[in-house]
N, C-alpha and C positions, 0 to 999 in steps of 0.2 A: 865438498867433494861429490855431492849428488850428481852434478853434471860433468865435472872435470874428469872423473875416473872413466865413465863410459866413453867420453869423447877421446881421451888419450888412447884407450885400447882400440877404439874404432879407427883412429888414424894409423895406429900400428898395423891393424888388419888391412887397411886400404893400401898402405905402402907395400906390404907383403904380397897382396893380390896384384898390385901393379908390377912388381918384380916377376911374379909367376906368369903374368900375361906376356911380358917380354920374352921370357925363356920358353914358354909353351908355344908362342907364335913361331919362334925359330924352329922348334922341334916339329911342329905340325906341318911346316912347309918343307921339311926334309924327308917326309915319308910319302909313299904313293898316294895320289889323290883318289877319292872315291866319289861316285855319283850318288850312291844311296847310303842308308844308315849302316855303318860297319862297326860292330863292337870290337872286331879284331884290330881296329885302329889303335886301341890302347896297347895291344901286344907289340905292335910295331914301335910305338912310342917308348915302351919300357926299355928298348935297346938303345935309347938316346939319353946319354948322361945329362944333357941340358934339360930334357923333359923331367928327369928325376929331380933335378935342382928346382925346377918350377913347382913340382908337387911338394917338395919340402917347404917351399915358400907358402904353398896353399895350406899346409898343416899349421904353420905359424900363424897365418891369417885366420884359420879356423879357431885357434885358441884365443887370439885377440878378440875375435868376433863374439865367441862364447862369453868371455868375461864382460865385454861391453853390453851384450844383451842381458846378462844376468844383473847388471847394475843400472841399466838405463832403458828408456822406452824404445820400442821398435821404430817408431816414427822419428826418433832422434838419431839412432845409431845407423840405420841403413842408408838414409840419404847422404851421410858422410862418405859413403863409398863412391859417390860421384867423383871424388877426388882421385880415384884410381886412374882415370884417363890422363889428366895432366901429370900425375906422378909417373905413369908409364912412359909418357913422352920424354920427361926429364931423364929417366933411366935409359931409354933408348938413345937419347942424344949423348949421354955420357959414354955408353958402350961403343957407339960409332965414332965419337969425337966430332960429330957435326953440331954446329951451333944452331939453336932454334931462332927463326926469324922474329923480328919485333912483333909482328902481328900475332904470332903464336903466344908470345909472352902476354900480350894484351888479352887474348882469349883465356889464358890461364888465370889472369887477374879477375876477369869477368866471372869465371866459374867460382873462384874462391869468395869474392865479394858477394855474389848472388846467393851462394849457399849460406854464408853467414847471415845475410839479411833475412832470408826466408826462414831459417831455423830460429833466429832470435825473435822474429815477429810472431812466428807460430807458437813458440815456447811449448813444445810437446809435454804433456803430463804423463805420468807413469801409468795411469789407467788401473785396470784390475788384473791381479795376478792369476786368478783362476778363470779358465775358459771352458765352459760346458760343452758337451758333445754336440748339442744342437746348434752351436755356433761353428764348431769345427767342420761338420759334415758339408754344409753348403760351400764353405771356403775351399775345402779340399776338392770337391767336385768341380768348382769353377776353375781353380788353378790347374788341375789335371786336364780338364777339357781344353782350356786355352793353350797349354803347353803342347798337347798332342795335336791340336788343330794347326798351330803355328809350325810345328816341326813337320807335319805331313805336307802342308802347303810349301814350305821351304825346300823339302827334299824332292819335290816334283819339279822344281825350277832348275834351270841350268846354272852353272857357276856364274855368279854375278851379284849385284847389289840386292836384288829381291831375295835370293836364296840366303845370303848372309844376314840380311835384315830380319827375315822370319826366324831363322835359327837363333840369332842373337836375342830376339824378343822371347822365344821359348826358353832360352837359358835364363833370362831375367826372371821369368815367372818361377822357374825352379829354384833360383837363388833366393827369391823373396819368400817362397814357401819354406825353404830350408831354414831361413832365419826365424820365421814365425814359430816353427816346430822346435827349433833349438832353444829359443827363449823359454818355452814352457818346460823343456827338459832340464834346463839350468835351474829353474825354480824348484822342480822336483828334487834335483840333486842337492840343493841347499836345504830343503825341508825334510827329505826322507833319506838322504844319504845315497851311497852308491847302489844299494839294493833297489831303492825306489827308481833310480835313474835307469837301471837296466830292466825294469819291469813295466815301465810306462810305454805305451805304444808310440808316443811322440818321438822317443829316442830313435826307434827303428824307422819312423816316418822321415825324420830329417836326414838319416843316413841314406835312405833310398832316394830322396829328393836330391841330395847332394851328389850321389853317383850319376843320376840322370843329368844334372847340371853340368858335370864334368864332361860326359859324353857329348852332350849337345854343344858345349863350348868348343870342343876340338873340331866338330863338324862345321860350326859357324866360322871358325878361323880358316878352315879350308874352303868354305863355301863362297868366298868373295872378299872384296876389299874391306878393311877395317872401317872405312868411311861409312859403311852400311851397318856392320854388325855391332860396332862399339857404341854408337849412340843408342841403338835399340837396347843393348845390354845395360848400359850405364843409367839411362833415364828410365827404362822399364823397371829395373830393380828398385830404384828409389820410389817410383810411383806405386807399384804394386805393394811394396813394403809399407808405405804410408797408408794405403787402403786397408791392408791386413791389420795394421796396428789399431786403426780406428774400429774396424768391424769385429776383430777377434778380442783384442785387449781393451777395447773401449777407451783408447787414449784420446785425450782432449787437445784440440788445437784452438788457439785464440781466434775469435771471430770479429764481427763488427768492422771497424775501420782498419784493424790489423790485417785484414785480407788483402788490402792494397799493397803494402810492402811485401807481403808473401808472394803475390803475383809478380811484382817487380823482380824479386829475387829469383823466382822460378824462371822468368823470362831471360834474365842474365845468364842463368845456368844453361838453359836450352841453347841460347845463341852461342855461348862459349863452347859448349860440347860439340855442337855442329861445326863450328869453325875449326876447332881442334882436329876433329875427324877429317875435315876437308883439306886442311892445310898441313898435312904431314903426319897424321895419326897412323898411317899404314906402317906397322912395325916391321915390314920387310926390310926397312933400313937398318934394323937391329941385327941383321944376319952378319 
């Protein structure tokens, strides 16, 4: 159960996030477009029941993710969220009644096989539960700086692929940081109870990072086609989370010749995600 439990809850979270993406995409396209960063966007979305349904799915995903992170390594749990994109396509296809082309199914298979090969060959280790402050500070500074820079560059661009890609990448950084902080908070909850959970700064850190991720996600969805934002979000979250798992929690990945199947699996995932985004991942079809 050491691997099965976190994988099952990570898959539940990925499915819930995929459903949230479909619903939030529909809602985001139904409100007035904005050229700059507009916190009031959320107020407009609150009047859309479909967006509230998407946020409910986000809550379910958050619970599943918290359990997965509490029971498994960050470098195992977060890469599984790559499956959000093919799951979102399947859900969008079901909602619209449109059949997915054979090429899309092949791309979905590539993502699934590639993810399985890369994770099986990497065999992420649980690492260390405790993360000292001197490891947190550089990671926090790097993630915050990257997210701010990407968001600033994206918001200066007109609506299109560059804008959506930058905002999607900024969202990915915030999501990965949220997961890293959440994992630590779940450890505190397990060891020190609810009092410890609400007195550790990581709890408020992941809440803040999560709010930033939601705001950036809505702007990324309005910023341009999903062919640009979704690969940046999907692949960026996995890569940054993997890096944070190694740097913060000192999780181990198998080396030597195991690197070859890992790279093969990553290549299959990247090609599959790019093909999915290019061949019908624009969830405007879900309206």
